[in-house]
C-alpha positions as CSV (number, residue, x, y, z in Angstrom):
1,M,-3.9,8.6,-9.2
2,T,-5.0,6.8,-12.3
3,F,-3.5,7.4,-15.7
4,V,-5.7,6.1,-18.5
5,P,-3.7,4.5,-21.2
6,H,-4.6,4.7,-24.9
7,F,-4.6,1.1,-25.9
8,P,-7.0,-1.8,-25.2
9,L,-6.5,-4.4,-22.5
10,P,-5.4,-7.9,-23.5
11,S,-8.3,-9.9,-24.9
12,R,-8.1,-12.4,-22.1
13,F,-9.3,-9.7,-19.7
14,A,-11.7,-7.8,-22.0
15,P,-12.8,-10.0,-24.9
16,R,-14.8,-7.3,-26.6
17,G,-12.1,-4.6,-26.3
18,E,-13.9,-2.7,-23.5
19,R,-11.9,-1.1,-20.7
20,E,-14.1,-2.5,-17.9
21,I,-13.4,-6.2,-17.3
22,V,-16.2,-6.9,-14.8
23,S,-19.6,-5.4,-14.2
24,E,-20.5,-3.7,-10.9
25,N,-22.4,-6.8,-9.7
26,E,-19.5,-9.1,-10.6
27,R,-17.1,-6.7,-8.8
28,R,-19.2,-6.9,-5.6
29,I,-19.1,-10.7,-5.6
30,L,-15.3,-10.8,-6.4
31,R,-14.7,-8.3,-3.6
32,L,-16.6,-10.5,-1.2
33,I,-14.6,-13.6,-2.2
34,W,-11.4,-11.7,-1.9
35,R,-12.2,-10.8,1.7
36,H,-13.7,-14.2,2.5
37,P,-11.8,-16.9,0.5
38,G,-13.7,-20.2,0.8
39,V,-17.1,-18.5,1.3
40,Q,-20.0,-20.8,0.4
41,R,-21.9,-19.8,-2.7
42,S,-25.2,-19.9,-0.7
43,A,-23.8,-17.4,1.8
44,V,-23.1,-14.8,-0.9
45,T,-26.7,-13.8,-1.6
46,G,-27.3,-12.2,1.8
47,Q,-24.1,-10.1,1.6
48,V,-24.4,-8.5,-1.8
49,E,-28.1,-7.7,-2.0
50,L,-28.7,-9.8,-5.1
51,T,-31.2,-12.6,-5.7
52,Q,-29.9,-16.2,-5.4
53,Q,-30.6,-16.8,-9.1
54,S,-28.5,-13.7,-10.0
55,V,-25.6,-14.8,-7.7
56,Y,-25.5,-18.3,-9.1
57,R,-25.6,-17.0,-12.7
58,I,-22.8,-14.5,-12.0
59,V,-20.7,-17.0,-10.1
60,D,-21.0,-19.5,-13.0
61,A,-20.0,-16.9,-15.5
62,L,-17.0,-15.9,-13.5
63,T,-16.1,-19.5,-13.1
64,E,-16.3,-20.0,-16.9
65,R,-14.0,-17.0,-17.4
66,G,-11.5,-18.6,-15.1
67,M,-11.7,-15.9,-12.4
68,V,-13.4,-18.0,-9.7
69,V,-12.8,-21.6,-8.7
70,Q,-15.7,-23.5,-7.1
71,G,-14.5,-26.0,-4.5
72,A,-16.0,-28.9,-2.6
73,P,-18.9,-28.0,-0.4
74,V,-18.5,-27.9,3.4
75,P,-20.6,-30.7,4.8
76,G,-23.1,-30.1,7.5
77,H,-23.8,-26.4,6.7
78,G,-27.5,-25.6,6.2
79,R,-30.3,-27.6,4.7
80,G,-30.7,-29.0,1.3
81,Q,-27.9,-29.6,-1.2
82,P,-24.5,-28.5,0.0
83,S,-23.2,-25.3,-1.6
84,P,-19.7,-25.1,-3.3
85,T,-17.0,-22.9,-1.8
86,L,-15.6,-20.1,-3.8
87,R,-12.1,-18.8,-4.2
88,L,-10.4,-16.5,-6.6
89,N,-8.2,-18.1,-9.2
90,G,-4.8,-16.5,-8.6
91,G,-3.5,-17.8,-11.9
92,Y,-6.1,-15.8,-13.9
93,A,-4.0,-12.6,-13.7
94,Y,-1.1,-11.1,-11.9
95,S,0.0,-7.5,-11.2
96,C,3.2,-5.6,-10.6
97,G,3.9,-3.1,-8.0
98,I,6.9,-0.7,-8.2
99,S,8.0,1.6,-5.4
100,L,10.5,4.3,-5.9
101,N,12.1,5.6,-2.7
102,A,15.0,7.8,-2.1
103,D,17.5,5.0,-1.9
104,E,15.7,1.9,-3.2
105,I,13.5,0.5,-5.9
106,G,11.1,-2.2,-4.7
107,V,9.3,-4.6,-7.1
108,C,6.5,-7.0,-6.1
109,L,4.5,-9.5,-8.3
110,M,1.1,-10.5,-6.9
111,D,-1.6,-12.9,-8.3
112,M,-5.3,-12.2,-8.3
113,S,-5.9,-14.1,-5.0
114,G,-3.5,-11.6,-3.2
115,K,-0.6,-14.1,-3.0
116,V,2.8,-12.3,-3.3
117,L,4.7,-14.3,-5.9
118,A,8.0,-12.4,-5.6
119,R,9.3,-9.2,-4.1
120,E,12.8,-7.7,-4.2
121,G,14.6,-4.4,-3.7
122,I,17.6,-2.9,-5.4
123,A,19.6,0.1,-4.6
124,V,18.9,3.3,-6.6
125,T,21.3,5.8,-5.0
126,G,23.0,8.0,-7.6
127,Q,21.2,6.5,-10.6
128,T,19.7,8.6,-13.4
129,M,16.0,8.1,-14.3
130,A,17.0,6.1,-17.4
131,Q,19.2,3.8,-15.4
132,A,16.5,3.3,-12.8
133,L,13.9,2.5,-15.4
134,E,16.2,0.0,-17.0
135,Q,16.7,-1.6,-13.5
136,M,12.9,-1.8,-13.1
137,R,12.4,-3.5,-16.5
138,S,15.2,-6.0,-15.8
139,L,14.0,-6.9,-12.4
140,I,10.3,-7.3,-13.5
141,S,11.5,-9.5,-16.3
142,A,13.7,-11.6,-14.1
143,L,11.0,-12.1,-11.4
144,S,8.4,-12.9,-14.1
145,V,10.7,-15.6,-15.6
146,R,11.5,-17.0,-12.1
147,C,7.7,-17.3,-11.4
148,G,6.8,-18.7,-14.8
149,L,4.5,-15.8,-15.7
150,S,3.5,-14.7,-19.2
151,E,3.3,-11.0,-20.1
152,D,-0.3,-11.4,-21.4
153,A,-1.4,-12.3,-17.9
154,L,-0.1,-9.0,-16.5
155,L,-3.2,-6.9,-15.7
156,G,-1.4,-3.7,-14.9
157,I,1.2,-1.9,-12.8
158,G,0.9,0.1,-9.6
159,F,3.6,2.7,-9.2
160,A,4.5,4.3,-5.9
161,I,6.8,7.3,-5.5
162,A,8.0,9.1,-2.4
163,G,6.6,12.7,-2.6
164,Y,3.3,14.5,-2.8
165,N,1.0,15.1,-5.7
166,V,0.9,18.5,-7.4
167,G,-1.7,17.7,-10.1
168,G,-2.2,15.1,-12.7
169,T,0.5,12.5,-12.3
170,R,3.1,15.0,-11.2
171,Y,4.8,14.5,-7.9
172,N,7.2,16.6,-5.8
173,A,9.7,14.1,-4.7
174,P,12.7,14.5,-2.2
175,L,16.0,15.7,-3.5
176,P,17.5,12.3,-4.4
177,L,14.6,11.8,-6.8
178,H,14.7,15.4,-8.3
179,E,14.7,14.0,-11.9
180,W,11.3,12.4,-11.2
181,S,9.8,15.5,-9.8
182,L,7.2,17.8,-11.4
183,I,6.8,15.8,-14.6
184,E,3.8,13.8,-15.8
185,L,4.8,10.3,-14.8
186,G,1.7,8.7,-16.3
187,P,2.6,9.1,-20.0
188,L,6.3,8.4,-19.3
189,L,5.6,5.1,-17.5
190,N,2.8,4.1,-19.9
191,A,5.2,4.4,-22.8
192,E,8.0,2.6,-20.9
193,F,5.9,-0.5,-19.8
194,S,3.0,-0.5,-22.3
195,K,0.6,-1.4,-19.5
196,P,-2.1,0.4,-17.5
197,I,-0.5,2.4,-14.8
198,W,-1.8,3.6,-11.5
199,I,0.3,6.2,-9.6
200,Y,0.2,7.0,-5.9
201,N,2.6,8.2,-3.3
202,A,4.5,5.5,-1.4
203,S,2.9,6.3,1.9
204,Q,-0.5,5.6,0.4
205,T,0.4,2.3,-1.2
206,A,2.1,1.2,2.0
207,A,-1.1,1.9,3.9
208,V,-3.0,-0.1,1.3
209,A,-0.7,-3.0,1.9
210,E,-1.3,-2.7,5.7
211,S,-5.0,-2.5,5.1
212,M,-5.2,-5.6,3.0
213,F,-2.6,-7.8,4.6
214,G,-1.8,-6.4,8.0
215,V,-3.5,-4.5,10.7
216,G,-6.4,-3.7,8.4
217,R,-7.6,-7.3,8.6
218,H,-8.9,-6.3,12.1
219,V,-9.0,-2.5,12.1
220,R,-11.1,-0.7,9.4
221,N,-10.2,2.9,10.3
222,F,-6.6,3.9,11.0
223,A,-4.0,6.5,10.3
224,Y,-0.7,5.3,8.9
225,L,2.7,6.9,9.7
226,F,5.2,6.3,6.9
227,I,8.5,6.7,8.6
228,S,11.3,6.2,6.1
229,Y,14.0,8.4,4.5
230,G,11.3,11.1,4.8
231,F,8.0,11.2,6.6
232,G,4.6,10.9,5.2
233,G,1.3,9.2,6.0
234,A,-2.1,8.0,4.8
235,L,-5.6,7.5,6.1
236,I,-7.6,4.3,5.8
237,H,-11.4,4.7,6.1
238,D,-13.7,1.7,6.3
239,G,-10.9,-0.4,4.8
240,E,-10.3,1.9,1.8
241,L,-7.6,4.5,1.1
242,L,-8.9,8.1,1.7
243,T,-7.1,10.2,-0.9
244,G,-8.6,13.6,-0.3
245,G,-9.3,16.4,-2.7
246,H,-5.8,16.6,-4.2
247,Y,-4.7,13.0,-3.5
248,N,-2.5,14.1,-0.6
249,A,-4.6,13.1,2.5
250,G,-2.2,12.0,5.2
251,E,0.5,14.6,4.6
252,F,0.7,15.1,8.3
253,A,3.9,17.2,8.2
254,C,1.9,20.0,6.6
255,I,0.8,21.1,10.1
256,L,4.5,22.0,11.0
257,Q,6.1,25.4,10.8
258,P,9.1,25.7,8.4
259,D,11.7,25.6,11.2
260,E,10.2,22.4,12.5
261,I,10.5,20.4,9.3
262,A,14.0,19.1,10.1
263,R,12.6,17.7,13.4
264,R,9.8,15.6,11.9
265,P,10.2,11.8,12.4
266,A,12.2,11.2,9.2
267,L,15.0,8.6,9.3
268,K,17.3,10.7,7.2
269,Y,17.8,13.0,10.3
270,L,18.5,10.0,12.5
271,V,21.1,8.8,10.0
272,S,22.8,12.3,10.3
273,K,22.8,12.0,14.1
274,L,24.3,8.5,13.9
275,E,27.0,9.5,11.4
276,A,27.9,12.6,13.6
277,N,28.5,10.0,16.3
278,G,30.7,7.9,14.2
279,L,28.2,5.3,13.0
280,A,28.1,5.0,9.2
281,M,24.7,3.9,7.7
282,S,24.9,2.8,4.0
283,S,21.1,3.0,3.6
284,I,17.8,3.3,5.4
285,A,17.4,-0.5,4.9
286,H,20.8,-0.9,6.7
287,L,19.5,1.2,9.6
288,R,16.4,-0.8,9.9
289,R,18.2,-4.2,10.0
290,A,20.9,-3.2,12.4
291,F,19.2,-0.7,14.7
292,K,20.1,-0.6,18.4
293,G,18.3,1.7,20.7
294,D,21.4,2.5,22.7
295,W,23.4,3.8,19.8
296,P,24.9,7.2,20.4
297,G,22.7,9.8,18.6
298,V,19.4,7.9,19.0
299,A,18.5,9.7,22.3
300,E,19.4,13.0,20.8
301,W,17.2,12.4,17.8
302,L,14.3,11.4,20.0
303,D,14.7,14.6,22.1
304,D,14.6,16.7,18.9
305,T,11.7,14.7,17.3
306,V,9.3,13.8,20.1
307,P,7.8,17.3,20.6
308,V,7.0,17.5,16.9
309,Y,5.9,13.9,16.8
310,N,3.4,14.5,19.6
311,R,1.9,17.5,17.9
312,I,1.3,15.3,14.8
313,I,-0.2,12.5,16.9
314,N,-2.6,14.8,18.7
315,A,-3.6,16.5,15.4
316,I,-4.5,13.1,13.9
317,I,-6.5,12.1,16.9
318,G,-8.4,15.4,16.9
319,V,-9.1,15.6,13.2
320,Y,-9.5,11.9,12.1
321,D,-10.4,10.0,15.4
322,P,-8.9,6.7,14.1
323,Q,-9.3,3.4,15.8
324,A,-5.5,2.9,15.5
325,I,-2.3,4.7,14.5
326,V,0.0,2.4,12.7
327,F,3.8,2.9,12.6
328,G,5.0,1.7,9.2
329,G,7.5,2.4,6.5
330,E,11.0,1.4,7.3
331,V,11.0,2.4,11.0
332,P,12.8,-0.2,13.1
333,R,10.5,-2.1,15.5
334,E,12.5,-1.1,18.5
335,L,12.4,2.6,17.5
336,T,8.6,2.3,17.1
337,T,8.4,1.1,20.7
338,M,10.5,4.0,21.9
339,L,8.3,6.5,20.1
340,I,5.1,5.0,21.5
341,A,6.6,5.1,25.0
342,R,7.2,8.9,24.6
343,T,3.7,9.7,23.3
344,E,1.9,12.4,25.1
345,I,-1.8,12.9,24.7
346,Y,-2.9,16.5,25.2
347,D,-6.6,15.7,25.9
348,R,-7.9,16.7,29.2
349,P,-10.8,14.6,30.6
350,R,-14.1,16.3,31.3
351,Y,-15.9,15.0,34.4
352,G,-13.0,12.6,34.7
353,V,-13.8,11.0,31.4
354,P,-11.3,11.3,28.5
355,H,-11.9,11.0,24.8
356,P,-11.5,7.5,23.5
357,L,-8.0,7.0,22.2
358,P,-6.6,5.0,19.3
359,K,-4.3,2.0,19.8
360,F,-0.7,2.5,18.8
361,I,0.4,-0.4,16.7
362,A,3.6,-1.4,14.9
363,G,2.9,-2.2,11.2
364,E,2.7,-5.9,10.2
365,V,3.8,-5.4,6.6
366,N,7.4,-4.4,6.9
367,D,9.4,-5.5,3.8
368,H,8.6,-3.5,0.6
369,A,5.1,-2.4,1.9
370,P,4.8,0.4,-0.8
371,A,5.5,-2.1,-3.6
372,I,3.1,-4.7,-2.1
373,G,0.3,-2.1,-1.9
374,A,1.1,-0.8,-5.4
375,A,0.7,-4.4,-6.7
376,A,-2.8,-4.6,-5.1
377,V,-3.9,-1.3,-6.8
378,P,-4.6,-2.7,-10.3
379,F,-6.8,-5.4,-8.8
380,K,-8.6,-3.0,-6.6
381,A,-9.2,-0.6,-9.6
382,M,-10.3,-3.2,-12.1
383,V,-11.5,-6.3,-10.3
384,F,-12.5,-5.6,-6.7
């Protein structure tokens, strides 16, 4: 959800002080170049429904501003004078993505071409909000210095928090983040960082990362399972995040009865099973790195979880009909395989013909996906 700050953007982005840094036609062309880096200028006209004269004029203006780089033409393509290739100038701006999970803060810096410049996570367990904010500021500063980035080139910050939206920029986060819950995060973070802020839940920004850099490069419509300390999800429709009427689309656990909540596919319950069997897990990240399917407690967790998991899967198929269901978050790849193997589809074929089913796919963006997706949000909001 967007929080609108009460200060102008840096002059390099909005020379006249306006909040919009590109026009709608400029945005359409920039979005096309984002999706197809190296596209020939002559090929743009047929894909954005603008005249060739308008496309050339807009491309030249974006090049002059430093947002687009025109490269050498590709020889042998079409008649007449070869057309230059177009790419986004990553150095024009960068963004920051912050994800706040139950046990970790993730920070990602990304340039305008979509290149991840830096990403890093730090433990947050037991910290106060003030301590966590200081950790965020310090890490952003250190990563910016390491990458040689200036503050005036920072377009904005995407912020992802575990939990669901309850109105405005208020989120209901899990118990380890109770201090962050039910308060307006927009004004707080705006004052803390003095930059435009976009706030979503971590499941949604992780799905954005998967849509832009992972499975979404080939699949335009998918449901995303965010299996981490808790359990959430998101929906990607035609390549874009589907937020719903209250910004909570993808809260799949809402279909469960109260006594089933502790059996949803959340890794905190798996950690409890492992610890009851004598295996200590220092964090969810530790679980993901070290996971073995034959650990004592894993089979018990699966037995408890799979019936609830299957209800969720079938509800997603019936309601959303996605092309794919993507397993993301911090779920170990081996555990994803085990869940997929235990998937039961309730559909009964009619005349021997079943409903078309989605593919079940392990996510491709695994490390700090919520922070990577959060870093993409400022560009999607203001440029693409």
